[in-house]
DRENTI-393090 format. One record per residue: residue in three letters; x, y, z of N, C-alpha, C, O, CB in turn. Coordinates in steps of 0.2 Angstrom, whole numbers, plus 2048, in hexadecimal, padded with zeros to 3 digits. Glycine has a CB too. Layout:
% DRENTI-393090
ALAXYZXYZXYZXYZXYZ/...
//
This chain:
% DRENTI-393090
UNKD7222BD99D70232D9AD68233D9AD6422FD97D72236D94/UNKD66237D9FD5F237DA0D5C23AD9AD5F23FD96D5D23CDA6/UNKD55238D98D5223BD92D4D240D93D49241D8FD4F235D8E/UNKD4D243D99D48248D9BD4A24ED97D4F250D96D48249DA2/UNKD44251D94D45257D90D4525DD95D3F260D96D40258D8A/UNKD4B260D97D4B266D9CD4B26CD97D5026ED94D51266DA0/UNKD4526FD97D44274D91D4427BD93D4227DD99D3D272D8E/UNKD4627FD8FD46286D90D3F288D8FD3C287D89D4B28AD8B/UNKD3B28CD93D3428DD93D32290D8CD2D28FD89D31291D98/UNKD36296D8AD34299D84D34295D7ED30295D79D382A0D83/UNKD3A291D7ED3A28DD78D35287D77D33286D72D41289D78/UNKD33285D7DD2E27FD7DD27283D7BD2427FD78D2D27CD84/UNKD26289D7ED2028CD7CD2028DD74D1A28CD71D1F293D7F/UNKD2528FD71D25290D6AD2428AD66D20289D62D2C293D68/UNKD27284D68D2627ED65D1F27BD66D1C279D61D2B278D68/UNKD1C27CD6CD15279D6DD1027ED69D0C27BD66D1427AD74/UNKD11284D69D0D288D65D0D286D5DD08286D5AD0E290D66/UNKD13285D5BD14283D54D1127DD52D0D27CD4DD1C283D52/UNKD11278D57D0E272D56D06273D56D03270D52D1026DD5B/UNKD04277D5BCFD278D5CCFA27BD56CF4279D53CFB27CD62/UNKCFD280D53CFA284D4ECFA27FD47CF6280D43CFE28AD4C/UNKD0027BD47D00277D41CFA272D41CF7271D3CD06273D41/UNKCF926FD47CF326AD47CED26DD47CE826AD45CF4266D4D/UNKCEC273D49CE6277D4ACE3278D43CDD278D42CE727ED4D/UNKCE7279D3ECE527AD37CE1274D34CDC275D31CEB27BD32/UNKCE326ED36CDF268D33CD9266D38CD5263D36CE4262D32/UNKCDA268D3ECD4267D43CCE26BD41CC9268D41CD7268D4A/UNKCCF271D3FCC9275D3ECC7276D37CC2279D35CCB27CD41/UNKCCB273D32CC9274D2BCCD26FD27CD126BD29CCA27BD29/UNKCCD271D20CD126DD1BCD826FD1CCDA275D1DCCE26ED14/UNKCDC26AD1ACE426CD19CE5272D14CE1272D10CE8266D17/UNKCEA275D15CEC27BD11CEE278D0ACEC27BD05CF227FD14/UNKCF1272D0ACF226ED04CF0267D05CF1264D0BCFA26ED02/UNKCED264D00CEA25DD01CEF258D02CEE252D05CE525BCFC/UNKCF5259CFFCFB254CFFD01257CFFD0225DCFCCFA24FCFA/UNKD06254D01D0D257D02D12252CFFD1324CD02D0E259D09/UNKD16253CFAD1B24FCF8D22252CF9D23258CF8D1A24ECF0/UNKD2624ECFCD2D250CFFD3324DCFBD33247CFAD2D24FD06/UNKD37251CF8D3D24ECF5D43251CF8D43257CFAD3D250CED/UNKD4924ECF9D4F251CFCD5424CCFFD54246CFCD4D255D01/UNKD5724ED04D5C24AD07D5B249D0ED55248D10D6324ED07/UNKD60248D12D5F246D19D5B24BD1ED59249D23D66244D1C/UNKD5B251D1CD58256D1FD50255D20D4D257D24D5925DD1D/UNKD4E251D1BD46250D1AD45248D19D3F246D18D43254D15/UNKD4A244D19D4923DD19D4523AD1ED4623BD24D50239D19/UNKD40236D1CD3B233D21D3C22CD22D38229D25D34235D1F/UNKD41229D1FD43222D20D4421ED1AD45218D1AD3D21FD24/UNKD45222D15D4721ED0ED4D21BD0ED4E216D0AD46223D09/UNKD5221DD12D5921AD12D59214D17D5E210D17D5E21FD14/UNKD54212D1BD5420DD1FD55206D1CD58201D1FD4D20CD23/UNKD53205D16D541FFD12D591FFD0DD5A1FAD09D4D1FDD0F/UNKD5D204D0DD63204D09D6A202D0CD6A202D12D6420BD06/UNKD6E200D08D751FED0AD79204D0AD7C206D05D781F9D05/UNKD79208D0FD7C20ED10D7E210D17D7B20ED1CD78214D0D/UNKD83214D18D85216D1FD8121CD21D8021ED26D8C219D1F/UNKD7D21FD1CD79225D1DD72223D1FD6D224D1BD7922AD17/UNKD7121FD24D6A21ED27D6A21ED2ED6F21CD32D68217D24/UNKD6521FD31D64221D39D5E21DD3CD5A221D3FD64228D3A/UNKD5D217D3AD58213D3DD59211D44D5720BD45D5520ED38/UNKD5C215D48D5E212D4FD5E218D54D5E21ED52D6520FD4F/UNKD5D216D5AD5E21BD5FD6521ED60D6921AD5FD5B219D66/UNKD66224D62D61229D64D5D22DD5FD59231D61D6422ED69/UNKD5E22CD59D5922FD54D5222DD55D51227D57D5B22DD4C/UNKD4E232D55D47230D56D45230D5DD3F22ED5FD4522AD53/UNKD49232D62D48232D69D42236D6BD3E234D70D4E234D6D/UNKD4023BD67D3B23FD69D3523FD63D31243D63D3D247D69/UNKD3623AD5FD31239D5AD2C233D5CD2E22ED5FD34237D53/UNKD26234D5AD2122FD5CD23228D59D23227D53D1A231D5A/UNKD24223D5DD2521DD5BD2D21BD5AD2F216D59D2221BD54/UNKD31220D5CD38220D5CD3B220D55D39224D51D3A219D5E/UNKD4121DD54D4521ED4DD4121CD47D3E217D47D4B21AD4E/UNKD41220D42D3D21FD3CD42220D36D4021ED30D38224D3B/UNKD48222D37D4D224D32D4D22BD31D5122DD2CD4A220D2B/UNKD4A22FD35D4B236D35D51238D38D53235D3DD4523AD38/UNKD5523DD35D5C23FD37D5B244D3CD5D24AD3CD60241D31/UNKD57243D42D56248D47D54244D4DD5223ED4DD5124DD45/UNKD53248D53D50245D59D49244D58D46240D5CD52249D5F/UNKD46248D54D3F248D53D3C24AD4CD3E247D47D3C24DD58/UNKD3824FD4BD36251D45D3B255D41D3F258D43D2F255D46/UNKD3A253D3AD3E257D35D3A25ED33D3425FD35D3F253D2F/UNKD3E262D2FD3A268D2DD34266D29D2F26AD29D3F26CD29/UNKD35261D25D2F25FD21D2925DD25D2325ED23D31259D1C/UNKD2A259D2BD25258D2FD2125ED32D1B25ED33D27253D35/UNKD25263D34D23269D36D1F26DD31D1926FD33D2826ED39/UNKD2126DD2BD1D270D26D1726CD24D1226FD23D21270D1F/UNKD17266D25D11262D24D0C264D29D06264D28D1325AD25/UNKD0E265D2FD09267D34D0626ED33D0026FD34D0D267D3B/UNKD0A272D30D08279D2ED03278D29CFE27CD28D0E27DD2C/UNKD04273D24CFF273D1FCF8270D21CF3270D1ED0226ED1A/UNKCF826DD27CF226AD2ACF1263D29CEB261D29CEC26ED28/UNKCF6260D26CF5259D25CF5255D2BCF9256D30CFB256D20/UNKCF1250D2CCF024CD32CF5247D34CF6245D3ACE9249D32/UNKCF9245D2FCFE240D31D05241D2ED05246D2ACFC239D2E/UNKD0A23ED30D1023ED2DD1123CD26D0D236D25D1623BD31/UNKD1423FD21D1423DD1BD19236D1AD1E236D1DD17242D16/UNKD16231D17D1A22BD17D2022BD13D1F22ED0DD15225D16/UNKD25227D15D2B226D10D29222D0BD2521DD0BD31224D14/UNKD2C223D05D2A21FCFFD2C218D00D28213CFED2F221CF9/UNKD31216D04D3320FD06D2E20CD0AD2D205D0AD3920FD0A/UNKD2920FD0DD2420CD11D1D20ED0FD1820BD11D2520ED18/UNKD1D212D0AD16214D08D1320FD03D1720CCFFD1621BD04/UNKD0C20ED03D0920ACFED0720FCF8D03214CF9D03207D01/UNKD0A20ECF2D09213CEDD01215CEBD0021ACEAD0C211CE6/UNKCFD210CECCF6211CEBCF3216CEFCEE219CEECF220ACEB/UNKCF6216CF5CF321BCFACF7221CFBCF5226CFFCF2218D01/UNKCFD221CF8D02227CF9CFF22ECF7D01233CFAD08226CF5/UNKCFB22ECF2CF8234CEFCF3237CF4CF223DCF3CF5233CE9/UNKCF1234CF9CEC236CFDCEE23CD01CEB241D03CE9231D02/UNKCF523BD03CF8240D08CFE243D05D01248D07CF823ED0F/UNKD0223ED02D09240CFFD0E23BD01D0C236D04D0B247D02/UNKD1423CCFED19237CFFD2023BD00D21240CFDD1A232CF9/UNKD24238D05D2A23AD06D30236D02D30230D04D2C23BD0D/UNKD33239CFDD38235CF9D3F237CFBD44234CF8D37237CF2/UNKD4023BD00D4723DD02D4C238D04D49233D07D46243D07/UNKD52239D03D57234D04D5D237D07D6023BD04D59230CFE/UNKD5F235D0DD66237D10D6C236D0BD6C231D08D67234D17/UNKD7023BD0BD7623BD07D7523CD00D7A23DCFCD7A235D08/UNKD6F23DCFED6D23ECF7D6E245CF4D6E24ACF8D6623CCF5/UNKD6F246CEED7024DCEBD6C24DCE4D69249CE2D7724ECEA/UNKD6E253CE1D6B254CDBD6F250CD6D6C24ECD1D6C25CCD9/UNKD7524FCD7D7924BCD2D79244CD4D79242CDAD8124DCD2/UNKD7923FCD0D78238CD1D7E236CD5D7D232CDAD78234CCA/UNKD84238CD4D8A235CD8D8B238CDFD8E235CE3D90237CD4/UNKD8723DCE1D88240CE7D8623BCEDD81238CEDD83246CE8/UNKD8B23ACF2D8A236CF8D8A22FCF7D8922BCFCD83238CFA/UNKD8C22DCF1D8C225CEFD92222CF3D9221CCF4D8C224CE8/UNKD97226CF5D9C222CF9D9A220CFFD9D21BD02DA2227CFA/UNKD94222D02D9221FD08D8D219D07D8C216D0CD8D225D0C/UNKD8C218D01D87212CFFD82215CFBD8221ACF8D8420FD06/UNKD7C211CFBD77213CF6D73219CF9D7221ACFFD7220DCF6/UNKD7021DCF4D6B222CF6D67223CF0D67220CEBD6F228CF8/UNKD62227CF1D5D228CECD5D22FCEAD5B234CEDD55227CEF/UNKD61230CE4D62237CE2D5C23ACDFD57237CDFD68237CDC/UNKD5C241CDED56244CDDD52241CD6D4C241CD6D5724BCDC/UNKD56240CD1D5323DCCBD50236CCDD4A235CCAD5923CCC6/UNKD53232CD1D4F22CCD3D4922DCD7D4422ACD7D54227CD7/UNKD49232CDBD44234CDFD3E236CDBD38234CDCD4523ACE4/UNKD3F239CD5D3A23BCD1D37235CCDD31235CCBD3D240CCC/UNKD3C230CCCD3922ACC8D35226CCDD30223CCBD3F226CC6/UNKD37227CD4D32223CD9D2B227CD9D26224CDAD36224CE0/UNKD2B22DCD8D25231CD8D2122FCD2D1B22ECD3D27239CD8/UNKD2422FCCDD2022DCC7D1D226CC8D18224CC5D2522DCC0/UNKD21221CCBD1F21BCCCD1821BCD1D14217CD0D24216CD0/UNKD1921FCD6D13220CDAD0D223CD6D07220CD7D14224CE0/UNKD0E227CD2D0822BCCED05226CC9CFF226CC8D0B231CCB/UNKD0A222CC6D0721ECC0D04222CBBD07227CB9D02219CC3/UNKCFE220CB8CFB224CB3CF4226CB5CEF226CB1CFA21FCAD/UNKCF4228CBCCED22ACBECEB231CBCCED236CC0CEE229CC6/UNKCE7231CB7CE5237CB5CE023ACBACDF241CBACE1237CAE/UNKCDD236CBDCD8239CC2CDA23DCC8CD7241CCBCD4233CC5/UNKCE123CCC9CE4240CCFCE7246CCCCEA249CD1CE923BCD2/UNKCE7247CC6CEB24DCC3CE9254CC6CEE258CC8CEB24DCBC/UNKCE3255CC7CE125BCCACE325CCD2CE5261CD4CD925CCCA/UNKCE2256CD5CE5256CDCCEC257CDDCEE25BCE1CE324FCDF/UNKCF0254CD8CF7255CD8CF925DCD8CFE25FCDBCFB251CD3/UNKCF5260CD4CF7268CD3CF626CCD9CF8271CDACF226ACCD/UNKCF2269CDECF026DCE4CF526BCEACF626ECEFCE926BCE6/UNKCF9266CE8CFE263CEED04268CEED0626CCE9D0025CCEC/UNKD08268CF4D0E26BCF4D14266CF3D14261CF6D0E26ECFC/UNKD19269CEFD1F265CEED24269CF1D2626ECEFD1F264CE6/UNKD28265CF6D2D268CF9D34265CF7D3425FCF8D2C268D01/UNKD39269CF5D3F266CF3D45269CF7D4626FCF7D40267CEB/UNKD48265CFBD4E267CFFD54263CFED5525ED01D4C267D07/UNKD58265CF9D5E261CF7D63266CF4D6226CCF3D5B25CCF1/UNKD69263CF4D6F267CF2D75267CF7D7A268CF5D6D26ECF0/UNKD73267CFDD78267D02D7E261D01D84263D02D76266D09/UNKD7B25BD00D80256CFFD84256CF9D8A254CF8D7C24FCFF/UNKD8225ACF4D8625BCEED8C25FCF0D9125FCECD8225FCE8/UNKD8C262CF5D92266CF8D95262CFDD9B260CFDD9026DCFB/UNKD92260D03D9425CD08D97256D06D9D254D09D8F25BD0E/UNKD94252D02D9524BD00D9824ACF9D97245CF6D90246D02/UNKD9A250CF6D9D250CF0DA2255CEFDA8254CEFD97251CEB/UNKDA025CCEEDA5261CECDAA262CF2DB0263CF0DA1267CEB/UNKDA8261CF8DAD262CFEDB125CCFFDB525CD04DA9265D04/UNKDB0257CFBDB4251CFDDB924FCF7DB724ACF3DAF24BCFE/UNKDBE252CF6DC3251CF0DC5249CF0DC7247CEBDC8255CF0/UNKDC5246CF6DC723FCF6DC223ACF3DC4235CF1DC823DCFD/UNKDBC23DCF2DB7239CEFDB423CCE8DB1238CE4DB1238CF3/UNKDB6242CE7DB3246CE1DB824BCDEDBC24ECE2DAD249CE3/UNKDB824BCD8DBD250CD4DB9257CD3DBC25BCD0DBF24DCCE/UNKDB3257CD6DAF25DCD4DB3264CD6DB3269CD2DA825DCD7/UNKDB6264CDCDB926ACDEDBF26CCDADC1272CDADBA26ACE5/UNKDC2267CD7DC8268CD3DC626ACCCDCA26DCC8DCC261CD2/UNKDC0268CCADBE269CC3DBA270CC2DBA273CBDDBA264CC0/UNKDB6272CC8DB2277CC7DB327CCCDDB427ACD3DAB275CC7/UNKDB2283CCBDB2288CD1DAB287CD4DA7284CD1DB328FCCE/UNKDAA28ACDADA428ACDDD9E28CCD9D9828ACD8DA428ECE4/UNKDA0292CD5D9A295CD0D99290CCBD9328FCC9D9D29BCCE/UNKD9D28DCC8D9C288CC2D99282CC5D9427FCC1DA3286CBE/UNKD9B27FCCAD9727ACCDD9027BCCFD8C277CCDD9B277CD4/UNKD8F281CD2D88283CD3D84283CCDD7E281CCCD8828ACD7/UNKD87286CC7D83286CC1D82280CBED7C27ECBBD8828ACBC/UNKD8627BCBFD85274CBDD7F271CC1D7B26ECBED8C270CBD/UNKD80272CC7D7A26FCCCD74272CCAD6F26ECC9D7C271CD3/UNKD73278CC9D6C27BCC8D6A27ACC1D64279CC0D6D283CC9/UNKD6E279CBCD6C277CB6D69270CB6D6426FCB3D72277CB1/UNKD6C26BCBAD69265CBAD62265CBED5E262CBDD6E260CBE/UNKD62269CC3D5D26ACC8D5726DCC4D5126ACC5D5E26FCCD/UNKD58271CBFD53274CBBD4F26ECB7D4926ECB7D55279CB6/UNKD5326ACB4D50264CB0D4C260CB5D4725DCB3D55260CAD/UNKD4E25FCBBD4B25ACC0D4425ECC2D3F25ACC3D4F259CC6/UNKD44264CC3D3E267CC5D39268CBFD33267CC0D4026FCC8/UNKD3B268CB9D37268CB3D34261CB3D2E260CB2D3B269CAD/UNKD3725CCB5D34255CB5D2F255CBBD2A252CB9D3A250CB7/UNKD30258CC0D2B258CC6D2525CCC3D1F25ACC4D2E25BCCC/UNKD26261CC0D20265CBDD1C260CB8D16260CB8D2326BCB9/UNKD2025DCB4D1D259CAFD19253CB2D14250CAFD22256CAA/UNKD1A251CB8D1724CCBCD1124FCC0D0E24CCC4D1B249CC1/UNKD0F255CBED09258CC1D0A25DCC7D05260CC9D05253CC3/UNKD1025ECC9D11263CCED1026ACCCD1326CCC7D18262CD1/UNKD0D26ECD0D0C275CCED0D27ACD4D0D280CD3D04276CCC/UNKD0F277CDAD1027CCE0D17279CE3D17274CE6D0B27CCE5/UNKD1C27CCE1D23279CE2D2727ECE6D28283CE4D27277CDC/UNKD2A27BCECD2E27FCF0D3527CCF0D36276CF1D2C27FCF8/UNKD3A281CEED4127FCEED45282CF3D46288CF4D44281CE7/UNKD4727ECF8D4B280CFED53281CFBD5527CCF8D4B27BD03/UNKD56286CFDD5D287CFCD61283D01D5E27FD05D5E28FCFD/UNKD68284D00D6C281D05D6E285D0BD6F28BD0AD7327FD01/UNKD6D282D11D6F286D17D76287D18D7A285D13D6C282D1D/UNKD7828AD1DD7F28CD1FD82285D21D83284D27D80291D24/UNKD84281D1CD8727BD1ED8E27BD21D91277D24D88276D18/UNKD91281D21D97282D24D97284D2BD9C285D2FD9B288D21/UNKD90284D2ED8F285D35D8E27FD39D8C27FD3FD8A28AD36/UNKD8E279D35D8C273D39D92271D3DD98273D3CD8B26DD34/UNKD9126DD43D9626BD47D9B267D43DA1267D45D93267D4D/UNKD99263D3ED9E25FD3ADA3264D36DA9262D37D9A25BD35/UNKDA0269D33DA426DD2FDA9271D34DAF272D32DA0273D2C/UNKDA7273D3ADAB276D3FDB1272D41DB7274D42DA7279D44/UNKDAF26CD43DB4267D45DB9265D40DBF265D42DB0260D47/UNKDB7264D3ADBC263D35DC1269D34DC7268D32DB9261D2E/UNKDBE26FD34DC2275D33DC6276D3ADCB27BD39DBE27AD31/UNKDC5273D3FDC8275D46DC727CD48DCB27FD4BDCF274D45/UNKDC027ED48DBE284D4ADB8284D4DDB4280D4CDBF289D44/UNKDB628AD51DB028AD54DAB28ED50DA528DD50DB028ED5B/UNKDAD293D4CDA9297D48DA7293D41DAA28ED40DAC29DD46/UNKDA2296D3EDA0293D37DA6293D32DAA297D32D9A296D35/UNKDA628ED2EDAB28DD29DA8292D23DA428FD1FDAC286D27/UNKDAB298D23DA829CD1EDA929AD16DA529CD12DAC2A3D1F/UNKDAF297D15DB0294D0EDAA290D0CDA9290D06DB7291D0E/UNKDA828BD10DA3287D0ED9C28AD0DD98289D08DA2281D14/UNKD9A28FD12D94293D11D95297D0AD90298D07D93298D17/UNKD9B29AD09D9B29ED03D9B29ACFDD9829CCF7DA22A1D03/UNKD9D293CFDD9D28FCF7D9528ECF5D9428CCEFDA0288CF9/UNKD9128ECF9D8A28CCF7D86292CF6D80292CF3D86288CFD/UNKD88298CF7D8529ECF5D8329ECEDD7D2A0CECD892A4CF7/UNKD8829DCE9D8629DCE2D80298CE0D7C29ACDCD8C29BCDD/UNKD80292CE3D7A28ECE2D74291CE5D6F291CE1D7B287CE6/UNKD73294CEAD6D297CEDD6B29DCE9D6529ECE7D6E299CF4/UNKD702A1CE6D6E2A6CE2D6B2A4CDBD662A6CD9D742ABCE0/UNKD6E29FCD8D6B29CCD2D65298CD3D60298CCFD70297CCF/UNKD64295CD9D5D292CDBD58297CDBD52296CD9D5E28ECE1/UNKD5929CCDFD542A2CDFD522A4CD8D4C2A5CD7D572A8CE4/UNKD572A5CD4D562A7CCDD522A2CC9D4E2A3CC5D5C2A9CC9/UNKD5429CCCBD50296CC7D49296CC9D45295CC5D5328FCC9/UNKD47298CCFD40298CD1D3C29DCCDD3729CCCBD3F299CD9/UNKD402A3CCCD3D2A8CC8D3C2A6CC1D372A7CBED412AECC8/UNKD412A2CBED412A0CB7D3B29BCB6D3729BCB1D4729DCB5/UNKD3A296CBBD35291CBBD2E294CBBD2A292CB7D3628CCC1/UNKD2D29ACBFD2729DCBFD252A0CB8D1F2A1CB6D272A3CC4/UNKD2A2A2CB5D292A5CAED282A0CA9D242A0CA4D2F2A9CAC/UNKD2C29ACA9D2B295CA4D25291CA5D2228ECA0D31290CA5/UNKD22290CABD1C28DCADD17291CB0D17290CB7D1E286CB1/UNKD14295CADD0F29ACB0D09297CB4D0629ACB8D0D29FCAC/UNKD08291CB2D0228DCB6D0528ACBCD01287CC0CFF288CB1/UNKD0B28BCBED0E288CC4D1028ECC9D11293CC6D13283CC3/UNKD1228CCCFD15291CD4D1B28ECD7D1B288CD9D10293CD9/UNKD21291CD6D2728FCD9D29294CDED2929ACDDD2C28ECD4/UNKD2C292CE4D2F297CE9D36294CEBD3728ECECD2A298CEE/UNKD3A299CECD41297CEFD40299CF7D3E29ECF9D4629CCEC/UNKD43294CFBD43294D02D4A296D04D4F292D03D4028ED05/UNKD4B29BD08D5129ED0AD5429AD11D5229CD16D512A5D0B/UNKD57295D10D59291D16D60294D19D61292D1ED5B28AD14/UNKD63298D15D6929CD18D662A0D1ED692A1D23D6C2A0D13/UNKD612A4D1CD5E2A8D21D5B2A4D27D5B2A6D2DD582ADD1E/UNKD5829ED25D5629AD2BD5C298D2FD5A297D35D53294D27/UNKD61296D2DD67295D31D6929BD35D6A29AD3BD6D293D2C/UNKD692A1D33D6A2A6D37D652A7D3DD672A9D42D6A2ADD33/UNKD5F2A6D3BD5A2A6D40D5B2A1D46D5B2A2D4CD532A5D3D/UNKD5D29BD44D5E295D48D64297D4DD64296D53D6028FD45/UNKD6A29AD4AD6F29BD4ED6E2A1D53D722A2D58D7529DD49/UNKD692A5D52D672AAD56D622A8D5CD622ABD61D642B0D53/UNKD5F2A3D5AD592A1D5ED5B29BD63D5729BD69D5429ED5A/UNKD5F297D62D61291D67D68292D69D6C294D66D6028BD63/UNKD69291D70D6F293D73D7528ED71D7B290D71D6F293D7A/UNKD74288D70D79283D6ED7A282D67D7627ED64D7727CD72/UNKD7F285D64D80285D5DD86282D5BD87280D55D8028CD5A/UNKD8A280D60D9127DD5ED91275D5ED94272D59D9627FD63/UNKD8E272D63D8F26BD64D88267D62D8326AD62D90269D6B/UNKD89261D5FD8325DD5ED8025BD64D8425AD69D85257D59/UNKD7A259D64D77257D6AD79250D6CD7A24ED72D6F258D6A/UNKD7924CD67D7B245D68D83244D67D86247D64D77240D63/UNKD8523ED6AD8C23CD6AD8D239D63D89235D61D8E237D6F/UNKD9123CD5FD9223AD58D98236D56D9D236D5AD92240D54/UNKD97232D50D9C22ED4DDA1233D49D9F239D49D9A229D49/UNKDA6231D47DAB235D43DA7237D3CDA923CD3ADB1231D41/UNKDA2234D3AD9F236D34D9923BD35D9623ED31D9B230D31/UNKD9823DD3CD94242D3ED8D240D40D89244D42D93246D38/UNKD8B239D3FD85237D41D85234D48D8A233D4BD82231D3D/UNKD7F234D4CD7F232D53D8222BD53D81227D4FD78232D56/UNKD85229D59D87223D5BD8121FD5CD7D221D60D8C223D60/UNKD80219D59D7A215D5BD7A213D63D7E211D66D7B20ED57/UNKD74215D65D72214D6CD77219D71D78217D77D7320DD6E/UNKD7A21ED6ED7F222D72D7B227D76D75228D76D83225D6D/UNKD7F22BD79D7C230D7ED7A236D7AD7C237D74D81232D83/UNKD7623AD7DD73240D7AD71245D7FD70243D85D6D23FD75/UNKD7124BD7DD6F251D82D68250D85D6424ED82D71258D7F/UNKD67253D8BD61254D8ED5D259D8BD57259D89D61254D95/UNKD6025FD8AD5C265D88D5C266D81D6026AD7ED5F26BD8C/UNKD59261D7DD59261D76D56267D73D57269D6DD5625BD74/UNKD5126BD76D4E270D74D53277D74D5027CD72D48272D77/UNKD59276D76D5D27CD76D6327BD71D6727FD70D6027CD7D/UNKD63275D6DD68274D68D66275D61D60273D60D6B26CD69/UNKD6A278D5DD69278D56D6A272D53D66270D4ED6D27ED53/UNKD6F26ED54D71268D51D70262D55D72262D5BD78268D4E/UNKD6D25DD52D6C257D55D72252D55D75250D5AD66253D52/UNKD74251D4FD7B24ED4ED80253D4BD7E259D4BD7A248D49/UNKD85251D47D8A256D45D8725AD3ED8B25ED3CD90253D43/UNKD82258D3BD7F25AD35D7825DD36D76262D33D7F255D30/UNKD7425AD39D6C25AD39D6925ED3FD6C25DD44D69254D38/UNKD64262D3ED61266D43D5D262D48D5A25CD46D5D26BD40/UNKD5C264D4ED57261D52D50263D51D4F267D4CD59264D5A/UNKD4C25FD54D45261D53D43268D55D3F26BD51D4025CD57/UNKD4626AD5AD45271D5CD47276D57D4427BD56D49273D63/UNKD4D275D54D4F279D4ED4A279D48D4927ED45D56277D4C/UNKD48273D47D43272D41D3C276D43D39278D3ED4126BD40/UNKD3B276D49D3527AD4BD36282D4AD31286D4BD32279D52/UNKD3C284D49D3D28BD48D3E28CD40D3B291D3ED4428DD4B/UNKD41287D3DD42288D36D3C287D32D3A28AD2DD47283D33/UNKD38282D34D32280D30D2D286D30D2B288D2AD2E27BD34/UNKD2B289D35D2628FD35D2A295D31D26298D2DD25291D3C/UNKD30296D31D3429BD2ED3329AD26D3129ED23D3B29BD30/UNKD34294D24D34292D1DD2C292D1BD2B294D15D3728BD1B/UNKD28291D1FD21290D1DD1E297D1BD1A298D17D1D28DD23/UNKD2129CD1ED1F2A3D1DD202A5D16D1C2A9D13D222A8D21/UNKD252A2D13D262A3D0BD2329ED07D202A0D02D2E2A3D0A/UNKD23298D0AD20293D06D18294D05D15292D00D2128CD0A/UNKD15297D0AD0D297D09D0B29CD03D0529CD02D0B29AD10/UNKD102A0D00D0F2A4CFBD0C2A0CF5D092A3CF1D152A8CF9/UNKD0E299CF4D0C295CEFD06291CF0D0428DCECD12291CEC/UNKD03291CF6CFE28DCF8CF7290CF6CF228DCF7CFE28BCFF/
//
């Protein structure tokens, strides 16, 4: 299949302007934040799963077909939402993955600790193989920091972005063949359990020096091509979207509680449900993934993919295209910049 990008002019203009303005910030002055630390799952994984024994890794084409240098382990054809936010911050380079970063230099710009299939709970996603759950990501962060008192003031100025929780549903709660969670807990109780654990993890991040923390909610996971295919329908799977609503409500409340508990820090909730609605209104191809997918929902290695990637919401059966991330990133940044 030809790899020419036959683009819709308005969408290309939007993406190019977003890229230009993001880079413009660091070209003409100092970055909005001196460093950027990323925690989460495959939506923001920068390559940490490449060296793990797991089915949840994408270090092959067509992943990265639109990314400089090709496949990096990002679950998209190009940049992730974290990459887009990094540009908005005015940082000159991509944030390195922990698996490839040199800890001694990681603090200069930041580190990406995210891991595909990972969740808030340790057990989430483990049926696919190894992953780096959020608690382990925090331990990796502590390892990078060491006991460097000299960097403590710098760390307080950095942005900490946490995008996790989807897999605790997709690769845990919604899979009774691998987990008893849905048999033991209602959606509300499961969300309460998740957010209770999340609170302790975010306190750990605070204790490691973080003072500007953005907490992304769970998007409409019932609208992914995978969810629709499994349900045998074209419309979004309302039951899945409804199941994550209690989590998002509790997470929004948690951000408020954290602001009260730690008045010297700033916490903000990012509404990814609203971001999904924006995406589904903005791009015409909302049903099908751009790439040819395996039964597990990831692209077939060296498989075919669509030409007009800037018109698709989904790159594979779960993850957004670069074009989608260039819509979501600026949308989330409008809220995120409140804590910068």
